[in-house]
VOGU-3710 file (C-alpha; in Angstrom, 3 decimals, decimal comma):
1> msrrirragt> -10,942/3,853/40,802  -9,633/3,404/37,441  -6,594/1,099/36,967  -5,089/4,165/34,981  -5,640/6,556/37,966  -2,474/5,470/39,915  0,797/7,130/40,942  3,395/7,397/38,137  5,735/4,320/38,024  3,370/1,659/38,902
11> llaasaltmg> 3,292/0,146/35,411  6,948/0,458/34,921  7,687/-3,174/34,474  11,276/-4,119/34,098  11,041/-3,861/30,261  8,647/-0,956/29,939  11,384/1,665/29,588  12,931/-0,098/26,543  11,140/2,385/24,497  13,772/3,652/21,964
21> altgvasaqg> 16,412/1,637/23,654  16,710/-0,664/20,733  20,335/-0,753/19,333  19,893/-3,367/16,549  17,545/-5,658/14,685  17,188/-9,243/15,714  15,775/-11,976/13,625  12,197/-12,737/13,219  10,888/-15,439/15,546  7,913/-17,100/13,512
31> dsgraaaakv> 5,395/-14,816/15,014  2,827/-15,817/12,090  2,055/-19,058/14,155  1,422/-17,511/17,438  -1,969/-16,699/18,955  -2,919/-13,123/19,538  -2,437/-11,888/23,080  -5,435/-10,592/24,878  -5,626/-6,942/24,840  -3,941/-5,079/27,785
41> dnpysgakvy> -4,893/-2,076/29,733  -1,775/-0,044/28,535  -0,342/-1,284/25,304  3,015/0,440/26,278  3,330/-1,233/29,394  6,138/-3,842/29,343  6,686/-3,276/25,764  9,306/-2,209/23,194  8,357/0,473/20,796  9,317/0,091/16,995
51> vnpdwsakaa> 11,930/2,299/15,750  11,260/3,447/12,071  14,399/2,795/9,993  13,338/5,530/7,538  13,106/8,259/10,315  16,153/6,726/12,084  18,504/6,865/8,941  17,595/10,647/8,421  18,106/11,593/12,140  21,464/9,688/12,230
61> aepggskisn> 22,734/11,551/9,194  22,330/14,882/10,932  25,082/16,322/13,061  24,338/15,301/16,538  21,498/12,978/15,394  22,816/9,942/16,744  21,839/10,987/20,024  18,041/10,418/19,422  18,104/8,260/16,389  17,174/5,140/18,221
71> qptgiwldri> 13,966/6,811/19,583  10,472/5,389/18,385  8,465/7,714/16,324  4,989/7,673/14,436  4,483/6,276/10,990  2,083/8,531/9,026  -0,176/7,046/6,689  -1,265/10,505/5,260  -2,406/9,350/1,884  -3,407/6,182/0,219
81> aaingtggam> -0,056/5,684/-1,541  1,684/5,738/1,766  -0,031/2,430/2,485  2,377/0,708/0,032  5,200/3,197/0,359  6,194/6,261/-1,600  9,257/7,808/-2,754  11,592/5,028/-1,354  9,806/5,148/2,010  8,646/1,919/3,562
91> glrahldral> 5,161/0,863/3,121  2,763/-0,645/6,054  3,654/-4,239/5,256  7,481/-3,333/5,186  7,248/-1,656/8,653  5,384/-4,349/10,163  7,824/-6,995/9,005  10,718/-4,884/10,501  8,881/-4,625/13,683  8,389/-8,316/13,859
101> qqssgsptvv> 12,242/-8,557/13,669  12,888/-5,783/16,184  10,439/-7,526/18,456  12,285/-10,962/18,660  8,763/-12,255/20,028  8,444/-9,705/22,778  5,534/-7,268/22,951  6,411/-4,380/20,700  4,294/-1,304/19,883  4,011/-0,001/16,427
111> qlvvydlpgr> 2,713/3,599/16,136  0,612/4,471/13,174  -0,953/7,807/12,486  -4,148/7,231/10,359  -4,573/10,567/8,507  -6,456/10,954/5,366  -10,063/12,164/5,958  -12,137/13,555/3,137  -11,688/17,449/3,347  -8,806/16,852/5,779
121> dcsalasnge> -7,718/19,646/8,076  -10,386/22,049/7,095  -8,552/25,209/9,024  -5,046/24,884/7,933  -3,854/24,530/4,234  -0,513/23,103/4,936  -1,801/19,807/5,921  -4,919/19,591/3,312  -5,259/16,043/1,948  -5,953/14,305/-1,280
131> lgpteidkyk> -9,521/13,430/-0,771  -12,359/15,993/-1,483  -15,136/16,695/1,185  -17,626/14,259/-0,368  -15,050/11,425/-0,846  -16,102/9,346/2,378  -16,547/6,220/0,301  -13,112/6,410/-1,221  -11,771/6,919/2,231  -13,529/3,798/3,552
141> tefidpiaai> -12,574/1,480/0,471  -9,242/2,708/-0,518  -7,678/3,841/2,562  -9,111/2,233/5,875  -10,112/-1,007/4,322  -6,597/-1,545/2,846  -4,919/-0,757/6,189  -7,367/-3,022/8,015  -6,810/-5,976/5,711  -3,015/-5,852/6,270
151> lseskyanss> -3,320/-5,464/9,966  -5,649/-8,488/9,982  -3,253/-10,846/8,289  -2,444/-13,565/10,628  1,149/-12,910/10,432  0,521/-9,501/12,238  -2,597/-10,092/14,018  -1,259/-13,212/15,676  1,880/-11,797/16,815  3,796/-10,069/19,452
161> lrivntievd> 2,840/-6,530/17,934  0,574/-4,041/19,537  -0,623/-1,651/16,868  -1,386/1,944/18,346  -3,446/4,016/15,811  -3,435/7,795/16,294  -6,821/8,592/14,469  -7,213/11,538/12,274  -5,122/14,401/13,940  -6,961/17,768/14,448
171> slpnlvtntg> -10,279/16,563/12,536  -13,008/16,438/15,397  -11,680/19,621/17,308  -12,218/21,585/14,034  -15,868/20,869/14,103  -16,187/22,569/17,363  -13,967/25,468/17,327  -13,885/26,464/13,572  -17,600/26,320/12,616  -20,942/28,197/13,126
181> gkptatpecd> -19,979/31,707/12,567  -17,296/31,909/15,215  -14,371/34,338/14,334  -12,242/31,270/13,535  -14,768/29,596/11,299  -13,939/28,663/7,734  -16,327/27,619/4,849  -14,357/24,232/4,698  -15,011/23,402/8,335  -18,737/24,319/8,041
191> tmkangnyvk> -18,802/21,968/5,079  -17,401/18,966/7,109  -19,671/19,656/10,070  -22,733/19,783/7,640  -21,912/16,653/5,713  -20,918/14,615/8,555  -17,997/13,060/6,825  -15,379/13,570/9,693  -17,596/12,028/12,255  -18,366/9,003/9,756
201> gvgyalnklg> -14,925/8,629/8,719  -13,482/8,569/12,255  -16,399/6,121/13,361  -15,641/3,834/10,372  -11,876/3,861/11,204  -12,519/3,177/14,811  -14,851/0,342/14,056  -12,787/-1,314/11,442  -9,503/-1,147/12,790  -10,684/-1,601/16,388
211> signvynyid> -12,179/-4,925/15,661  -8,656/-6,392/15,170  -7,492/-8,056/18,432  -4,137/-6,318/18,802  -5,141/-2,920/17,753  -5,383/0,135/20,025  -7,173/3,321/18,799  -6,406/6,639/20,182  -8,533/9,672/19,079  -6,778/13,005/18,651
221> aghhgwigwd> -8,033/15,564/21,163  -6,127/18,654/20,162  -4,070/20,310/22,812  -4,675/22,615/25,879  -4,155/25,791/23,770  -7,019/24,821/21,520  -9,719/23,020/23,416  -8,814/24,124/27,107  -11,636/26,841/27,228  -14,948/26,075/28,803
231> dnfnptaqvi> -16,894/26,454/25,653  -14,669/23,912/23,705  -13,772/21,452/26,377  -17,167/19,545/26,978  -18,377/20,099/23,257  -15,151/18,376/22,056  -15,786/15,328/24,268  -19,430/15,121/22,996  -18,218/15,272/19,368  -15,636/12,566/20,164
241> kqaataegst> -18,366/10,413/21,712  -20,505/11,063/18,612  -17,686/9,654/16,324  -16,884/6,803/18,602  -20,398/5,558/18,287  -20,955/6,147/14,578  -20,626/3,723/11,628  -21,130/0,713/13,942  -18,286/1,650/16,443  -18,538/1,736/20,098
251> vdkvagiitn> -16,730/3,533/22,892  -15,053/0,218/23,667  -13,115/0,556/20,224  -11,359/3,501/21,767  -8,175/2,813/23,978  -7,776/6,402/24,715  -6,906/9,909/23,437  -3,800/11,647/22,320  -2,939/15,292/22,815  -0,356/17,758/21,400
261> tanfsalked> 0,045/15,628/18,246  2,310/17,786/16,001  1,990/20,664/18,458  4,374/22,460/20,816  2,371/23,027/24,069  4,569/22,444/27,112  4,289/19,350/29,046  4,249/20,859/32,593  4,589/24,545/33,508  6,471/24,487/36,783
271> nftvndsvng> 6,495/28,371/37,297  2,819/29,089/37,471  -0,462/27,459/37,802  -3,958/28,509/36,551  -4,908/29,086/40,133  -2,328/31,696/40,806  -2,986/35,307/41,176  -1,055/38,548/41,165  -2,113/41,697/42,931  -5,557/40,140/43,144
281> ttvrqskwvd> -5,808/39,394/39,510  -6,065/35,777/38,280  -3,464/34,376/36,046  -6,492/33,273/33,753  -6,713/36,824/32,734  -3,441/37,178/31,491  -2,811/37,589/27,596  -1,145/34,203/27,298  -3,602/32,108/29,313  -6,566/34,139/28,204
291> wnryvdelsy> -9,157/32,413/30,389  -8,234/29,018/29,516  -8,541/26,375/32,314  -5,189/24,752/31,629  -1,655/26,020/31,296  0,288/22,811/30,031  -0,485/19,514/28,466  -0,258/17,118/31,439  -3,096/18,789/33,236  -5,249/19,020/30,120
301> aqafrqelvn> -4,805/15,498/28,988  -5,600/14,130/32,383  -8,659/16,358/32,845  -9,921/15,671/29,358  -9,506/11,936/29,757  -11,846/12,145/32,797  -14,198/14,255/30,668  -14,564/11,375/28,310  -15,189/8,969/31,187  -18,056/11,382/32,412
311> vgfpsnigal> -19,605/11,432/28,923  -19,683/7,740/28,724  -16,377/6,281/27,662  -14,922/3,350/30,008  -13,253/4,290/33,226  -9,941/2,695/32,083  -9,295/4,751/28,779  -5,818/6,377/28,834  -4,061/9,105/27,247  -0,830/9,751/25,170
321> idtsrngwgg> 0,982/13,014/25,075  3,126/13,810/22,162  6,414/15,402/23,589  8,406/15,383/20,449  8,523/19,220/20,098  7,608/20,678/23,582  10,756/20,722/25,694  11,491/24,526/25,278  15,178/24,146/26,702  18,006/26,246/25,687
331> sarpsgpgak> 19,084/29,624/26,809  15,564/31,101/26,597  14,132/28,615/29,146  13,238/30,575/32,500  14,779/29,369/35,539  12,068/30,441/37,832  8,820/32,473/38,126  8,508/35,890/36,438  8,366/39,149/38,583  4,954/39,672/40,216
341> tdvdtyvngg> 4,528/43,165/38,869  1,332/41,977/37,000  -0,151/38,846/35,487  1,542/39,315/32,117  5,002/39,878/33,453  4,493/36,972/35,913  3,428/34,604/33,175  5,517/35,583/30,407  8,595/35,559/32,597  7,971/32,142/33,882
351> rydrrihvgn> 6,316/30,027/31,008  8,634/27,316/29,405  6,674/27,586/26,099  8,420/30,471/24,478  5,898/30,823/21,427  4,709/34,223/20,560  1,141/33,053/20,988  -0,416/29,551/21,991  -2,165/29,451/18,618  1,186/29,395/16,800
361> wcnqkgaglg> 1,550/25,850/15,316  3,959/25,652/12,274  7,884/24,959/12,557  8,170/27,094/15,757  11,530/28,880/16,352  13,133/28,155/19,635  11,163/24,761/20,153  12,990/21,648/21,499  12,820/18,061/21,909  10,807/17,216/25,240
371> erpkaapaag> 10,508/14,194/27,363  11,856/11,014/25,678  9,118/8,331/25,084  8,142/6,637/28,268  5,493/4,289/29,268  3,043/5,196/32,209  4,794/8,534/33,232  1,947/9,945/35,214  -1,457/9,221/36,447  -3,964/8,573/33,517
381> idayvwmkpp> -1,131/8,710/30,940  -0,222/5,558/29,037  2,831/7,000/27,507  4,867/10,139/26,281  5,218/9,588/22,674  7,081/11,165/19,632  4,066/10,584/17,327  5,244/13,614/15,116  8,693/12,539/13,966  11,174/15,333/14,880
391> gesdgassei> 12,632/17,061/11,784  9,455/16,492/9,618  8,151/19,807/8,491  4,671/21,266/9,696  4,267/22,900/6,364  5,907/25,010/3,489  6,861/28,364/4,350  6,111/29,416/0,779  3,944/27,882/-1,871  5,333/24,672/-3,356
401> pndegkgfdr> 3,475/22,862/-6,043  2,991/19,188/-5,228  0,917/16,153/-5,901  0,125/15,428/-2,267  -2,782/17,859/-1,964  -0,801/19,915/0,555  -1,445/23,750/0,370  0,280/26,913/1,460  -0,739/28,060/4,835  0,462/31,637/6,037
411> mcdptytgnp> 1,053/30,343/9,396  4,087/28,466/8,194  5,484/31,887/6,773  7,644/33,592/9,143  6,719/37,024/7,704  3,057/36,543/8,302  1,458/38,812/10,970  -1,359/36,493/12,072  -5,141/35,954/12,024  -8,029/35,497/14,745
421> rnnnnmsgal> -6,491/32,103/15,686  -3,274/33,535/16,990  -4,655/36,796/17,889  -3,132/38,534/15,053  0,507/37,787/16,097  3,607/37,008/13,942  3,735/33,305/13,167  6,805/32,416/14,844  7,636/29,905/12,033  11,162/29,013/10,799
431> pnaplsghwf> 12,006/30,050/7,162  12,655/27,939/4,209  10,521/24,994/5,341  9,534/22,270/2,853  6,042/20,754/2,509  4,460/19,109/5,466  6,007/15,767/6,220  9,082/16,401/4,363  12,561/16,409/6,074  13,560/19,945/7,532
441> saqfqellkn> 16,951/19,914/8,691  17,040/23,326/10,227  14,120/22,332/12,362  15,695/19,227/13,506  18,822/21,101/14,584  16,596/23,622/16,285  15,047/20,696/18,327  18,277/19,214/19,169  19,674/22,409/20,443  16,669/23,383/22,731
451> aypal> 16,056/19,904/23,901  14,788/19,634/27,482  15,817/17,566/29,182  19,037/18,359/27,441  20,854/15,711/25,411
//
């Protein structure tokens, strides 16, 4: 039995729940002279997690924001310029220096999102990137190599820091679901599958970054409402295996997966299961579930982690679940199951996830903060994390000229009536949203209002 398959709580060492509980910044303790600690099974176990001062200040400035402004969130390296800092935002070295101060010599996780592939996000214009589909060499030499060089500096590599990298959100799943003549296919995704630069880029990042002793790589694995169907599940595991063994990488360079990054899928649906039926009709036949094998992120993450083990990954890999926006609390949260009139009434009446369709992903109305960051909360799960910082927009609700390579995706437009990816439903997006990654006060307030557990 894998060490990660155990009852929730067995890894909760005395200091494991200090994630987000930092109230001040201590002085640095001469970490540059320390020897790097051996890699651990779960980097979050017994560790603090770095609180990003940039995000914390924005959150604290919001009404009610001080209730969560001490929580740890991901640092998004989403363009080359972000490595050194942009627009007053801290660069990577500045974050690492501050993390050393916060650590006071104790194990401290720093969460990075490595996110600048060539032809990035081939199926969603809002998060397109700066590099063209063929610029794999620029990705390697001007993005990954500089990040690796900084992380390799003895000041950081031989320290109390544990660097957790979320590797290229949404990239590899796109090669499975949005290519090859499928209704959701795009020419851009077909191009990235044909030229192999997603696989090469992820493999290169895993190999280069994973060679550093205190670095832990987690590959993005979408979410249950994307990959949970039979024809997506194993093929996505196979593509992840392909990337993990490309460009000199091996499966040992992968600490695990992360699911629900920048998405809204509920952590656990308590009012129905995928095995339920109503009047002889399976819940899987409901419009919401639509033959998916999973109805929430916890069951999906646990199963997909096992699928990676099945295809050749080490048995002790773990999983992270992003719970920054999947609480779905507030007045719309059901208090019990729906009526057993038919499967749709039953599921829709009881589901916590109140989106119009599970394919809706942009700045969702009614969303709330989910479980607070926590180490080892369930079997196979290394941590619940807030990798997507609450209050940062998913994309602009109208076209905004910019120098960040970010386009306008109609799924971020509240008037949009949909496409095959959301079964031609309304987008459910909030109005007046800024560019992806930019601060969106209205979204932050929505998340506070609908938090579950409540603040």
